[in-house]
All heavy atoms as an XYZ file, in Angstrom:
823
protein
N      82.533    129.038     87.227
C      82.587    130.460     87.032
C      81.281    130.906     86.383
O      80.868    130.373     85.368
C      83.789    130.804     86.138
C      83.793    132.230     85.713
S      85.261    132.827     84.852
C      85.615    131.571     83.692
N      80.636    131.880     86.965
C      79.379    132.397     86.442
C      79.661    133.690     85.694
O      79.887    134.735     86.300
C      78.396    132.628     87.586
C      77.031    133.056     87.090
O      76.665    132.703     85.947
O      76.328    133.753     87.840
N      79.669    133.603     84.374
C      79.911    134.792     83.562
C      78.696    135.709     83.610
O      77.572    135.257     83.724
C      80.183    134.392     82.114
C      81.428    133.548     81.858
C      81.469    133.115     80.402
C      82.686    134.320     82.225
N      78.955    136.992     83.518
C      77.911    138.002     83.533
C      77.944    138.809     82.242
O      78.985    138.901     81.587
C      78.118    138.950     84.728
C      78.078    138.273     86.082
C      76.737    137.628     86.368
O      75.688    138.180     86.066
N      76.775    136.428     86.945
N      76.805    139.411     81.859
C      76.820    140.280     80.683
C      77.941    141.320     80.819
O      78.239    141.785     81.909
C      75.436    140.948     80.725
C      74.577    139.957     81.441
C      75.483    139.323     82.471
N      78.550    141.623     79.721
C      79.688    142.541     79.598
C      81.026    141.897     79.949
O      82.055    142.511     79.765
C      79.457    143.844     80.372
C      78.323    144.679     79.800
C      78.153    146.005     80.503
N      77.773    145.886     81.907
C      76.545    145.652     82.359
N      75.560    145.504     81.517
N      76.295    145.579     83.645
N      81.033    140.665     80.493
C      82.295    139.930     80.617
C      82.698    139.523     79.206
O      81.846    139.104     78.418
C      82.136    138.656     81.458
C      81.971    138.918     82.943
O      82.281    140.041     83.382
O      81.531    137.992     83.650
N      83.984    139.621     78.851
C      84.395    139.229     77.491
C      83.985    137.801     77.130
O      83.514    137.554     76.020
C      85.912    139.378     77.524
C      86.176    140.362     78.607
C      85.092    140.142     79.636
N      84.124    136.860     78.038
C      83.752    135.474     77.766
C      82.260    135.319     77.524
O      81.828    134.546     76.675
N      81.462    136.058     78.263
C      80.004    136.012     78.113
C      79.616    136.563     76.749
O      78.832    135.967     76.017
C      79.360    136.832     79.225
C      77.856    136.754     79.275
C      77.224    135.822     80.081
C      77.061    137.636     78.537
C      75.838    135.750     80.146
C      75.676    137.573     78.594
C      75.080    136.635     79.401
O      73.706    136.568     79.472
N      80.179    137.704     76.401
C      79.879    138.314     75.103
C      80.330    137.432     73.951
O      79.636    137.319     72.947
C      80.525    139.699     75.002
C      79.888    140.710     75.942
O      78.714    140.505     76.343
O      80.553    141.698     76.284
N      81.486    136.788     74.091
C      81.965    135.867     73.054
C      81.023    134.676     72.887
O      80.714    134.270     71.761
C      83.372    135.377     73.371
C      84.423    136.444     73.214
O      84.197    137.460     72.556
N      85.568    136.240     73.831
N      80.577    134.106     74.002
C      79.656    132.973     73.948
C      78.324    133.393     73.327
O      77.783    132.695     72.474
C      79.429    132.394     75.350
C      78.470    131.213     75.442
C      78.933    130.052     74.572
C      78.320    130.786     76.896
N      77.825    134.542     73.727
C      76.559    135.041     73.183
C      76.663    135.243     71.668
O      75.776    134.828     70.925
C      76.192    136.354     73.868
C      74.874    136.926     73.430
C      74.568    138.184     74.220
C      73.305    138.848     73.721
N      73.023    140.079     74.465
N      77.754    135.826     71.221
C      77.953    136.054     69.785
C      78.072    134.721     69.041
O      77.517    134.555     67.963
C      79.204    136.909     69.545
C      79.396    137.317     68.106
C      78.286    138.242     67.628
O      77.866    139.139     68.337
N      77.792    138.000     66.436
N      78.766    133.771     69.629
C      78.920    132.452     69.020
C      77.566    131.751     68.869
O      77.273    131.160     67.832
C      79.868    131.594     69.855
O      79.970    130.307     69.323
N      76.729    131.828     69.905
C      75.399    131.218     69.843
C      74.558    131.891     68.766
O      73.854    131.226     68.013
C      74.704    131.275     71.221
C      75.411    130.349     72.211
C      73.221    130.910     71.112
C      74.972    130.511     73.647
N      74.651    133.213     68.679
C      73.894    133.931     67.654
C      74.341    133.545     66.248
O      73.531    133.407     65.346
C      74.028    135.440     67.851
C      73.276    135.941     69.065
C      73.566    137.394     69.392
O      74.560    137.971     68.958
N      72.690    137.999     70.183
N      75.648    133.360     66.064
C      76.186    133.054     64.744
C      76.050    131.586     64.348
O      75.799    131.281     63.183
C      77.664    133.445     64.664
C      77.868    134.938     64.689
O      76.972    135.712     64.375
N      79.045    135.366     65.099
N      76.247    130.682     65.315
C      76.359    129.263     64.984
C      75.377    128.354     65.721
O      75.362    127.151     65.487
C      77.779    128.772     65.282
C      78.846    129.612     64.661
C      79.663    130.410     65.441
C      79.032    129.624     63.287
C      80.654    131.193     64.867
C      80.015    130.401     62.702
C      80.823    131.192     63.493
N      74.574    128.887     66.626
C      73.738    128.044     67.463
C      74.590    127.438     68.570
O      75.734    127.832     68.769
N      74.049    126.496     69.288
C      74.855    125.878     70.345
C      75.235    124.475     69.910
O      74.395    123.641     69.652
C      74.166    125.917     71.716
C      72.816    125.271     71.838
C      72.677    124.104     72.572
C      71.687    125.825     71.264
C      71.441    123.510     72.725
C      70.445    125.235     71.409
C      70.330    124.085     72.140
O      69.103    123.489     72.294
N      76.532    124.255     69.776
C      77.049    123.009     69.227
C      76.940    121.832     70.162
O      76.840    120.693     69.718
N      76.942    122.074     71.445
C      76.827    121.005     72.428
C      75.521    121.177     73.179
O      75.162    122.290     73.543
C      77.990    121.050     73.424
C      79.324    120.724     72.806
C      80.421    120.623     73.849
O      80.129    120.183     74.974
O      81.543    121.002     73.532
N      74.811    120.097     73.421
C      73.534    120.236     74.128
C      73.729    120.564     75.604
O      74.799    120.337     76.171
C      72.912    118.853     73.969
C      74.069    117.934     73.848
C      75.118    118.715     73.094
N      72.703    121.093     76.203
C      72.643    121.251     77.648
C      72.582    119.822     78.210
O      71.926    118.951     77.640
C      71.372    122.027     78.061
C      71.255    123.366     77.311
C      71.281    122.188     79.562
C      72.349    124.342     77.560
N      73.260    119.565     79.321
C      73.225    118.234     79.939
C      72.346    118.319     81.180
O      72.595    119.130     82.076
C      74.646    117.740     80.304
C      74.578    116.356     80.951
C      75.538    117.722     79.072
N      71.302    117.489     81.205
C      70.328    117.499     82.296
C      70.226    116.114     82.900
O      70.072    115.126     82.194
C      68.971    117.957     81.757
C      67.890    118.011     82.780
C      67.757    118.922     83.785
C      66.774    117.128     82.889
N      66.614    118.651     84.514
C      65.999    117.556     83.987
C      66.348    116.015     82.162
C      64.836    116.918     84.376
C      65.197    115.375     82.552
C      64.445    115.826     83.653
N      70.333    116.060     84.240
C      70.240    114.788     84.962
C      68.787    114.541     85.352
O      68.226    115.224     86.206
C      71.130    114.807     86.205
C      71.220    113.449     86.864
O      70.578    112.485     86.458
N      72.034    113.374     87.903
N      68.195    113.539     84.714
C      66.788    113.213     84.951
C      66.549    112.788     86.403
O      65.521    113.122     86.994
C      66.368    112.100     83.996
C      64.914    111.761     84.046
C      64.525    110.797     82.945
O      65.302    109.858     82.649
O      63.457    110.987     82.376
N      67.490    112.080     86.992
C      67.304    111.554     88.342
C      67.250    112.667     89.390
O      66.415    112.652     90.293
C      68.420    110.574     88.693
C      68.160    109.820     89.987
C      69.245    108.829     90.338
N      69.503    107.870     89.266
C      70.340    106.854     89.376
N      71.001    106.648     90.501
N      70.538    106.035     88.369
N      68.148    113.644     89.284
C      68.214    114.713     90.291
C      67.478    115.977     89.870
O      67.206    116.832     90.702
C      69.675    115.085     90.593
O      70.266    115.645     89.413
C      70.468    113.895     91.089
N      67.218    116.114     88.566
C      66.588    117.335     88.063
C      67.559    118.490     87.917
O      67.145    119.626     87.706
N      68.857    118.197     88.006
C      69.876    119.244     87.918
C      70.418    119.387     86.504
O      70.580    118.395     85.784
C      71.054    118.945     88.847
C      70.675    119.014     90.299
O      69.796    119.761     90.692
N      71.347    118.220     91.117
N      70.754    120.608     86.154
C      71.495    120.855     84.930
C      72.964    120.582     85.269
O      73.501    121.136     86.222
C      71.318    122.312     84.478
C      71.894    122.588     83.141
S      71.714    124.309     82.579
C      70.223    124.857     83.351
N      73.592    119.696     84.506
C      74.961    119.291     84.798
C      75.956    120.081     83.956
O      77.061    120.347     84.377
C      75.145    117.769     84.560
C      76.550    117.325     84.902
C      74.128    116.973     85.365
N      75.573    120.479     82.781
C      76.465    121.245     81.911
C      75.678    122.167     81.007
O      74.559    121.853     80.605
N      76.243    123.322     80.715
C      75.615    124.268     79.794
C      74.915    125.427     80.480
O      74.073    126.089     79.888
N      75.291    125.707     81.712
C      74.632    126.767     82.476
C      74.697    128.125     81.778
O      73.707    128.854     81.734
C      75.251    126.875     83.876
C      75.109    125.639     84.679
N      75.947    124.564     84.523
C      74.213    125.294     85.634
C      75.583    123.607     85.358
N      74.537    124.018     86.035
N      75.869    128.454     81.246
C      76.032    129.764     80.595
C      75.201    129.845     79.313
O      74.539    130.848     79.046
C      77.507    130.038     80.282
C      78.423    129.957     81.473
C      78.091    130.971     82.566
O      77.620    132.069     82.293
N      78.332    130.598     83.810
N      75.227    128.763     78.523
C      74.424    128.736     77.293
C      72.946    128.832     77.626
O      72.182    129.537     76.967
C      74.727    127.466     76.484
C      76.108    127.519     75.846
C      76.489    126.217     75.182
N      76.903    125.283     76.234
C      76.602    124.006     76.271
N      75.887    123.455     75.311
N      77.013    123.234     77.246
N      72.518    128.109     78.665
C      71.130    128.157     79.106
C      70.735    129.590     79.465
O      69.681    130.084     79.046
C      70.927    127.229     80.308
C      69.528    127.251     80.859
C      68.554    126.432     80.316
C      69.194    128.080     81.911
C      67.254    126.438     80.821
C      67.902    128.098     82.415
C      66.935    127.273     81.876
N      71.584    130.245     80.252
C      71.295    131.611     80.682
C      71.100    132.541     79.482
O      70.135    133.308     79.430
C      72.439    132.139     81.549
C      72.164    133.525     82.106
C      73.338    134.220     82.767
C      74.204    133.387     83.619
N      75.262    134.147     84.305
N      71.985    132.447     78.518
C      71.895    133.309     77.343
C      70.654    132.979     76.515
O      69.882    133.866     76.134
C      73.171    133.192     76.493
C      74.338    133.841     77.238
C      72.974    133.835     75.119
C      75.705    133.555     76.635
N      70.454    131.704     76.235
C      69.369    131.316     75.331
C      67.987    131.520     75.943
O      67.053    131.909     75.238
C      69.556    129.873     74.873
C      70.757    129.734     73.960
S      70.967    128.087     73.296
C      71.407    127.183     74.761
N      67.821    131.272     77.233
C      66.507    131.406     77.864
C      66.261    132.844     78.326
O      65.241    133.442     78.001
C      66.360    130.413     79.037
C      65.100    130.687     79.837
C      66.356    128.987     78.506
N      67.195    133.413     79.058
C      66.968    134.720     79.665
C      67.171    135.884     78.706
O      66.540    136.925     78.869
C      67.842    134.892     80.905
C      67.550    133.872     81.962
N      66.360    133.835     82.657
C      68.274    132.831     82.417
C      66.363    132.826     83.504
N      67.522    132.199     83.384
N      68.042    135.722     77.721
C      68.295    136.826     76.799
C      67.637    136.630     75.438
O      67.185    137.584     74.831
C      69.794    137.030     76.618
C      70.448    137.573     77.862
C      71.793    138.191     77.578
O      72.040    138.619     76.439
O      72.595    138.227     78.516
N      67.618    135.398     74.948
C      67.076    135.157     73.620
C      65.645    134.645     73.641
O      65.030    134.503     72.598
C      67.985    134.190     72.854
C      69.367    134.764     72.613
C      70.284    133.799     71.896
O      70.003    132.605     71.784
N      71.394    134.314     71.409
N      65.106    134.354     74.821
C      63.706    134.004     74.956
C      63.307    132.593     74.544
O      62.124    132.316     74.364
N      64.276    131.676     74.423
C      63.922    130.294     74.089
C      63.074    129.702     75.213
O      63.321    129.949     76.385
C      65.178    129.434     73.916
C      65.986    129.772     72.720
N      65.850    129.116     71.520
C      66.937    130.713     72.523
C      66.691    129.618     70.645
N      67.355    130.604     71.224
N      62.098    128.903     74.840
C      61.281    128.212     75.841
C      61.525    126.706     75.813
O      61.112    126.002     76.727
C      59.778    128.491     75.621
O      59.417    128.087     74.303
C      59.468    129.968     75.830
N      62.177    126.210     74.769
C      62.545    124.800     74.670
C      63.956    124.704     74.114
O      64.322    125.453     73.208
C      61.591    124.040     73.750
C      60.194    123.918     74.299
C      59.303    123.055     73.426
O      59.717    122.706     72.296
O      58.204    122.729     73.869
N      64.725    123.778     74.647
C      66.100    123.557     74.202
C      66.338    122.066     74.034
O      65.792    121.268     74.784
C      67.103    124.100     75.235
C      67.021    125.575     75.575
C      67.934    125.881     76.761
C      67.409    126.425     74.382
N      67.177    121.709     73.073
C      67.600    120.310     72.954
C      68.594    120.032     74.076
O      69.481    120.839     74.337
C      68.244    120.066     71.603
N      68.396    118.924     74.754
C      69.285    118.569     75.850
C      69.717    117.114     75.718
O      69.059    116.309     75.065
C      68.629    118.772     77.243
C      68.204    120.212     77.439
C      67.455    117.851     77.449
N      70.836    116.809     76.332
C      71.276    115.440     76.476
C      70.859    115.016     77.885
O      71.280    115.618     78.874
C      72.796    115.355     76.307
O      73.226    114.031     76.466
N      69.997    114.013     77.972
C      69.469    113.568     79.262
C      70.325    112.419     79.780
O      70.575    111.456     79.057
C      68.002    113.121     79.127
C      67.463    112.611     80.464
C      67.146    114.265     78.604
N      70.772    112.553     81.030
C      71.531    111.488     81.683
C      70.753    111.041     82.919
O      69.874    111.754     83.405
C      72.961    111.955     82.061
C      73.777    112.286     80.820
C      72.917    113.152     82.997
N      71.081    109.871     83.430
C      70.444    109.343     84.640
C      71.558    108.937     85.592
O      72.076    107.817     85.523
C      69.551    108.146     84.286
C      68.835    107.583     85.499
O      68.639    108.330     86.486
O      68.473    106.390     85.473
N      71.956    109.852     86.470
C      73.116    109.662     87.342
C      72.744    109.878     88.798
O      71.895    110.718     89.107
C      74.217    110.667     86.968
C      74.677    110.697     85.511
C      75.616    111.854     85.288
C      75.327    109.380     85.135
N      73.437    109.149     89.697
C      73.281    109.444     91.118
C      74.119    110.688     91.437
O      74.818    111.216     90.575
C      73.658    108.246     91.994
C      75.121    107.818     91.883
O      76.001    108.672     91.632
O      75.383    106.608     92.058
N      74.037    111.166     92.678
C      74.724    112.414     93.051
C      76.230    112.356     92.807
O      76.822    113.318     92.300
C      74.471    112.746     94.522
C      73.043    113.191     94.792
O      72.369    113.625     93.834
O      72.608    113.113     95.956
N      76.852    111.242     93.158
C      78.299    111.123     92.995
C      78.684    111.138     91.513
O      79.617    111.826     91.120
C      78.830    109.857     93.658
C      80.333    109.726     93.535
C      80.863    108.471     94.198
O      80.103    107.618     94.638
N      82.169    108.352     94.269
N      77.971    110.394     90.705
C      78.252    110.376     89.270
C      78.041    111.763     88.658
O      78.792    112.196     87.792
C      77.346    109.360     88.562
C      77.645    107.923     88.907
C      76.571    106.996     88.355
O      75.372    107.284     88.433
N      77.004    105.876     87.793
N      77.004    112.462     89.125
C      76.727    113.803     88.623
C      77.889    114.747     88.929
O      78.329    115.510     88.074
C      75.442    114.341     89.248
C      75.068    115.723     88.750
C      73.804    116.227     89.397
O      72.723    115.674     89.091
O      73.887    117.174     90.197
N      78.408    114.692     90.158
C      79.552    115.540     90.523
C      80.771    115.216     89.673
O      81.494    116.101     89.232
C      79.876    115.388     92.008
C      78.904    116.135     92.908
C      79.385    116.201     94.353
N      79.549    114.889     94.965
C      78.576    114.185     95.520
N      77.353    114.660     95.570
N      78.815    113.007     96.059
N      80.992    113.921     89.422
C      82.127    113.524     88.589
C      81.968    114.033     87.157
O      82.915    114.545     86.564
C      82.285    112.002     88.593
C      82.769    111.380     89.900
C      82.659    109.862     89.834
C      84.190    111.812     90.204
N      80.772    113.906     86.590
C      80.539    114.398     85.239
C      80.699    115.905     85.187
O      81.339    116.435     84.276
C      79.143    114.002     84.747
C      78.765    114.532     83.352
C      79.755    114.050     82.295
C      77.348    114.125     83.004
N      80.167    116.603     86.161
C      80.292    118.053     86.191
C      81.760    118.456     86.246
O      82.185    119.375     85.546
C      79.526    118.629     87.387
C      79.350    120.111     87.279
O      80.310    120.843     87.144
N      78.112    120.553     87.354
N      82.542    117.764     87.043
C      83.981    118.043     87.120
C      84.674    117.798     85.794
O      85.535    118.572     85.379
N      84.292    116.738     85.104
C      84.887    116.445     83.791
C      84.525    117.523     82.775
O      85.341    117.916     81.955
C      84.437    115.082     83.287
C      85.031    113.918     84.054
C      84.542    112.586     83.506
N      84.822    112.432     82.094
C      85.922    111.881     81.593
N      86.842    111.437     82.414
N      86.094    111.771     80.297
N      83.293    118.009     82.825
C      82.868    119.063     81.908
C      83.681    120.323     82.153
O      84.165    120.950     81.215
C      81.349    119.339     82.053
C      80.550    118.151     81.511
C      80.948    120.633     81.343
C      79.065    118.199     81.829
N      83.860    120.677     83.415
C      84.638    121.877     83.753
C      86.084    121.713     83.306
O      86.657    122.615     82.683
C      84.552    122.180     85.265
C      85.550    123.245     85.665
C      83.140    122.589     85.643
N      86.689    120.569     83.596
C      88.085    120.347     83.200
C      88.245    120.364     81.685
O      89.204    120.910     81.158
C      88.595    119.024     83.770
C      88.796    118.992     85.278
C      89.191    117.589     85.726
C      89.852    120.004     85.703
N      87.296    119.771     80.959
C      87.360    119.771     79.498
C      87.261    121.189     78.951
O      87.974    121.577     78.045
C      86.255    118.901     78.921
C      86.383    118.746     77.405
C      85.188    118.107     76.836
N      84.071    118.942     77.268
C      82.838    118.781     76.902
N      82.509    117.808     76.135
N      81.887    119.569     77.324
N      86.370    121.989     79.551
C      86.207    123.376     79.098
C      87.505    124.159     79.301
O      87.925    124.914     78.430
C      85.052    124.025     79.854
C      84.763    125.430     79.406
C      83.566    126.014     80.111
N      83.552    125.623     81.503
C      82.467    125.481     82.231
N      81.301    125.682     81.704
N      82.540    125.133     83.485
N      88.159    123.959     80.431
C      89.434    124.631     80.691
C      90.480    124.177     79.682
O      91.220    124.988     79.126
C      89.902    124.362     82.139
C      88.969    125.073     83.120
C      91.345    124.793     82.343
C      89.155    124.645     84.561
N      90.537    122.873     79.412
C      91.507    122.336     78.456
C      91.249    122.872     77.053
O      92.184    123.214     76.322
C      91.453    120.811     78.457
N      89.981    122.960     76.660
C      89.644    123.468     75.328
C      90.050    124.922     75.206
O      90.645    125.321     74.211
C      88.139    123.292     75.034
C      87.833    121.817     74.814
C      87.711    124.112     73.817
C      86.351    121.506     74.725
N      89.773    125.718     76.210
C      90.152    127.138     76.162
C      91.662    127.280     76.057
O      92.150    128.081     75.283
C      89.640    127.871     77.398
C      88.173    128.129     77.350
C      87.723    128.908     78.552
N      86.276    129.022     78.544
C      85.550    129.221     79.616
N      86.119    129.326     80.794
N      84.245    129.314     79.527
N      92.381    126.496     76.818
C      93.841    126.568     76.774
C      94.397    126.137     75.438
O      95.273    126.786     74.869
N      93.881    125.031     74.888
C      94.402    124.535     73.620
C      93.954    125.410     72.461
O      94.666    125.560     71.483
C      93.991    123.082     73.381
O      92.599    122.978     73.227
N      92.784    126.027     72.564
C      92.318    126.904     71.484
C      93.191    128.141     71.391
O      93.413    128.673     70.311
C      90.859    127.297     71.719
N      93.740    128.584     72.498
C      94.617    129.753     72.496
C      95.981    129.431     71.920
O      96.633    130.277     71.353
C      94.784    130.278     73.922
C      93.553    130.915     74.468
C      93.827    131.528     75.829
N      92.575    131.965     76.405
C      92.143    131.635     77.598
N      92.869    130.866     78.383
N      90.991    132.062     78.049
N      96.416    128.183     72.083
C      97.783    127.850     71.700
C      97.877    126.901     70.511
O      98.953    126.426     70.202
C      98.496    127.212     72.901
O      97.853    126.008     73.253
N      96.751    126.615     69.855
C      96.786    125.656     68.768
C      96.318    126.282     67.466
O      95.857    127.410     67.433
C      95.914    124.447     69.098
O      94.561    124.843     69.134
N      96.423    125.497     66.407
C      95.922    125.938     65.115
C      94.401    125.993     65.157
O      93.772    125.338     65.975
C      96.362    124.961     64.029
C      97.862    124.889     63.876
C      98.229    123.826     62.875
C      99.734    123.662     62.845
N     100.137    122.484     62.121
N      93.814    126.741     64.264
C      92.356    126.872     64.218
C      91.706    125.505     64.085
O      92.125    124.676     63.298
C      91.949    127.758     63.042
N      90.681    125.277     64.865
C      89.917    124.041     64.786
C      90.406    122.944     65.707
O      89.685    122.012     65.984
N      91.635    123.026     66.196
C      92.125    121.994     67.106
C      91.598    122.254     68.503
O      91.385    123.383     68.906
C      93.658    122.001     67.139
C      94.290    121.484     65.883
C      95.797    121.449     65.982
O      96.334    121.511     67.091
O      96.423    121.387     64.935
N      91.431    121.206     69.267
C      91.013    121.336     70.652
C      89.538    121.635     70.822
O      89.116    122.021     71.882
N      88.761    121.479     69.787
C      87.333    121.739     69.890
C      86.565    120.461     69.632
O      86.936    119.674     68.792
C      86.909    122.814     68.891
C      87.580    124.143     69.171
C      87.121    125.193     68.222
C      87.831    126.493     68.546
N      87.447    127.559     67.653
N      85.469    120.279     70.360
C      84.663    119.087     70.212
C      83.209    119.505     70.121
O      82.743    120.313     70.915
C      84.873    118.193     71.432
C      84.077    116.916     71.420
C      84.378    116.177     72.703
N      83.334    115.452     73.299
C      82.083    115.797     73.526
N      81.648    116.931     73.143
N      81.243    115.010     74.127
N      82.518    118.994     69.146
C      81.097    119.275     69.006
C      80.345    117.961     69.089
O      80.675    117.005     68.404
C      80.801    119.968     67.648
C      79.322    120.187     67.472
C      81.558    121.280     67.552
N      79.370    117.910     69.943
C      78.599    116.692     70.133
C      77.318    116.741     69.320
O      76.671    117.770     69.233
C      78.253    116.533     71.613
O      77.394    115.448     71.785
N      76.957    115.623     68.730
C      75.687    115.553     68.014
C      74.707    114.646     68.738
O      73.699    114.244     68.184
C      75.924    115.040     66.595
O      76.467    113.745     66.642
N      75.010    114.313     70.000
C      74.160    113.393     70.767
C      73.062    114.176     71.479
O      73.114    114.404     72.664
C      75.008    112.624     71.777
N      72.059    114.598     70.747
C      70.961    115.345     71.339
C      69.914    114.390     71.899
O      69.562    113.414     71.272
C      70.317    116.274     70.302
C      71.179    117.454     70.005
C      72.146    117.382     69.011
C      71.055    118.630     70.715
C      72.965    118.449     68.736
C      71.864    119.697     70.442
C      72.812    119.604     69.455
O      73.623    120.678     69.203
N      69.434    114.721     73.065
C      68.393    113.921     73.689
C      67.038    114.552     73.463
O      66.839    115.278     72.507
N      66.126    114.293     74.368
C      64.792    114.854     74.198
C      64.757    116.293     74.721
O      65.640    116.734     75.426
C      63.771    113.986     74.895
C      63.946    113.930     76.382
C      62.828    113.077     76.982
N      62.999    113.083     78.400
C      63.226    112.001     79.124
N      63.312    110.843     78.550
N      63.378    112.099     80.410
N      63.725    117.006     74.386
C      63.587    118.406     74.781
C      62.885    118.486     76.126
O      61.848    117.882     76.332
C      62.778    119.180     73.730
O      63.448    119.064     72.482
C      62.661    120.643     74.099
N      63.508    119.229     77.028
C      62.898    119.491     78.335
C      63.059    120.974     78.628
O      63.709    121.677     77.889
C      63.538    118.656     79.467
C      63.249    117.199     79.299
C      65.023    118.902     79.572
N      62.512    121.443     79.713
C      62.487    122.826     80.185
C      61.254    123.506     79.697
O      60.786    123.455     78.667
C      63.714    123.665     79.802
C      64.963    123.193     80.440
C      65.937    122.569     79.702
C      65.162    123.360     81.791
C      67.093    122.141     80.284
C      66.339    122.928     82.373
C      67.303    122.314     81.618
């Protein structure tokens, strides 16, 4: 799903980044040159906030592995949104500290 400015989810993500930074790195596949996760955060931070460098987690995956990882990221995001709506504060959230090198 590609969120657009003025979508509630987009505005919430933008406000969260402004208040707390981005807790999970952008995921970039060195082998294919594709961004595997963090498209919305990338859009906000680069196109709206003017960042020219971002911390990323670099992976080295073939096309099939990349599709599988992308699917897992999407499914996890859906699960987190669902559990965050129905759980106590702080449950269902995961923050990664595995930052890789800076690219872009």
